[in-house]
N, C-alpha and C positions, 0 to 999 in steps of 0.2 A: 092557351096551350097551343103548341104547334108541332110539327114533326121534328124541327131542329131541337126545341126544348126538351123533347122526349128522347133525343138521339137516335131517331128512326131513320135508317138508311135504306137503300135500295133492296138489300137482302132481307131486311126486316118487314119492308112495306107489304109484300104479298101474304105475310103470316097474320096480319091484323084482320079481326073480324069486324063485323058491323058494330057489334057491341063496344069494341075497343074504340072504333072511330067515333061513335056517337057519345059514349060515356067519358072516356078518358081524354079525348081530343076536342070534345064539344061540337062535332059536326052534326049537321041535321041528317036524318035518315036517307032522304033522297040523294044527296050528294055522296054520302057514304057508299050507298048501293051502286051508284054510277062509277065510283072509283074502283070498287071491287070487280065490277063488270068489265071495265076497260083493261084492269090488270090481268084478269083471267084471259081476255082475248089476246093481250100482248104477249102473255106467257104461253098461249097455245093450249089452254085447258082449263079445267076448274081450278079454283083457288086451292093451294096446298092445305089450307086450314079446313076446307070443306072435306078434303080427303081424310084428313086426320080424325075429324069429329064424327063422321058417319061410318060406322062399321059396315063392311061388305061381307055378305054371306059367303061361305066357302063354295067352291064350285061343285056341282053334283058329281058324283062318282061315275066314272067312265063305265059305259055299258058295252059289252062285246057280244056279238052274235055268233057264238061258237056252236057249230053243228056237229061236233065230234065227240070224243070222249071227254068227260069232265063231270064235275059234280052237278047234279040237277038242282042243288039248293041255292044256286046263283052265286057261287064263290068264284070270283075271277082272278084270285091270287095264283100266279104261276106255280106249278107242282114243285119246282126246285126250291121256291122260297116258302112253301107251305110247311108249317110244323106238322110232325107225324100225328095222325088221328088216334084216338083212344077207343077204337071200336072194338078191340079185342083181338083182331087178327094180327098175325106176325108176318112182316115183310110186306 
């Protein structure tokens, strides 16, 4: 098997994993890794498949250092967007 037999074009090449290259196309692991490394350098970053297969954690919540009025419970939601509290007070 080769790339032409599998109809793999330039757009599909960066999407191949080492497993695709070794199992489906019969490449040895060393050349498969070299090919992926060269593609990553040529494209200017990590392989797109690596980005899809590795979940990234969400960014930590933004912390603000407010030294004025506000809740001491750590709520950084702006007052205009905050739902009314149910503490029994009116207004």
